[in-house]
C-alpha positions as CSV (number, residue, x, y, z in Angstrom):
1,M,14.0,108.1,45.1
2,A,15.7,109.1,41.8
3,I,15.6,112.7,40.8
4,R,14.3,113.2,37.3
5,P,15.7,116.0,35.2
6,T,13.1,118.6,34.1
7,S,13.2,121.4,31.6
8,Q,14.2,123.6,34.5
9,T,17.4,121.7,35.0
10,Y,18.7,122.3,31.5
11,I,20.9,125.4,31.5
12,G,21.3,125.7,27.8
13,P,24.2,126.8,25.6
14,G,27.1,128.7,26.9
15,I,29.8,128.1,29.6
16,D,27.3,126.5,32.0
17,G,25.5,124.3,29.5
18,P,26.6,121.0,28.0
19,A,29.3,120.9,25.3
20,G,27.9,120.7,21.8
21,D,31.3,120.2,20.1
22,A,34.9,119.4,20.9
23,E,38.3,119.6,19.4
24,V,41.7,118.3,20.4
25,V,44.0,121.0,21.7
26,V,47.2,121.5,19.9
27,P,49.3,123.9,22.0
28,T,51.0,126.6,19.9
29,N,52.9,129.8,20.4
30,A,51.7,131.2,17.1
31,T,49.3,134.1,17.5
32,T,48.0,134.1,13.9
33,G,44.3,133.2,13.9
34,D,43.5,134.3,17.5
35,A,41.2,137.0,16.2
36,T,39.1,134.5,14.2
37,A,39.5,131.4,16.4
38,R,36.5,129.6,17.9
39,I,35.9,130.5,21.6
40,S,35.8,127.6,23.9
41,T,33.5,127.2,26.9
42,G,36.1,124.9,28.6
43,I,39.2,122.8,28.3
44,Y,39.2,119.2,29.5
45,V,42.6,118.1,30.8
46,G,43.4,114.4,30.4
47,G,47.0,114.4,31.6
48,A,48.0,116.5,34.7
49,G,50.2,119.5,34.4
50,N,50.3,123.2,33.7
51,V,48.0,124.8,31.1
52,H,48.8,128.3,29.7
53,V,45.5,129.7,28.4
54,I,45.1,132.6,26.0
55,F,41.6,134.1,26.6
56,A,39.3,135.6,24.0
57,G,39.6,139.4,24.2
58,G,41.8,139.2,27.3
59,D,45.4,139.8,28.1
60,P,47.5,138.5,25.2
61,A,50.0,137.1,27.7
62,G,47.2,134.8,29.1
63,V,47.2,133.0,32.4
64,L,49.1,129.9,33.6
65,F,47.0,127.4,35.5
66,T,49.4,125.3,37.5
67,A,49.1,121.7,38.7
68,V,45.8,121.0,36.9
69,P,44.8,117.5,37.9
70,V,43.8,114.7,35.5
71,G,40.1,114.9,34.5
72,A,39.7,118.6,35.4
73,V,37.6,120.9,33.2
74,L,38.8,124.5,33.1
75,R,35.7,126.6,32.5
76,V,37.3,129.3,30.4
77,R,36.6,131.1,27.2
78,A,39.8,130.5,25.5
79,V,41.1,130.8,21.9
80,R,44.4,129.0,22.3
81,V,46.6,127.0,24.6
82,Q,50.1,128.4,24.6
83,A,52.8,125.8,24.0
84,A,55.3,127.6,26.3
85,N,54.8,126.5,29.9
86,T,52.1,124.0,29.1
87,T,52.9,120.6,30.4
88,A,49.5,119.0,30.6
89,T,48.5,116.5,28.0
90,N,45.5,115.0,26.3
91,M,43.5,118.3,26.3
92,V,40.3,118.9,24.5
93,F,38.6,122.2,23.8
94,L,34.9,122.1,24.6
95,Y,32.4,124.4,22.7
96,G,28.9,125.4,23.7
97,A,25.8,123.6,22.3
98,N,24.2,125.3,19.4
């Protein structure tokens, strides 16, 4: 028997909800624009490797996620992916539904 989604299965906008927009990640070491950057709800990783994430309102040094596998979605509220130490490829920022 198939399970049919109901209105109770929809979580809505935010980090737990579906993505409403996406943007290709261009890793950079430049900090200009961090204060006004869009805040992601996740990062899709298309090519395995390390991802150095700069969080919204967090430690400016960020966090290095190591050995992230192909197809992983990091559920993070990030403003930037730091170029230094990032070896993963084909990454996409995911943004919450509006």
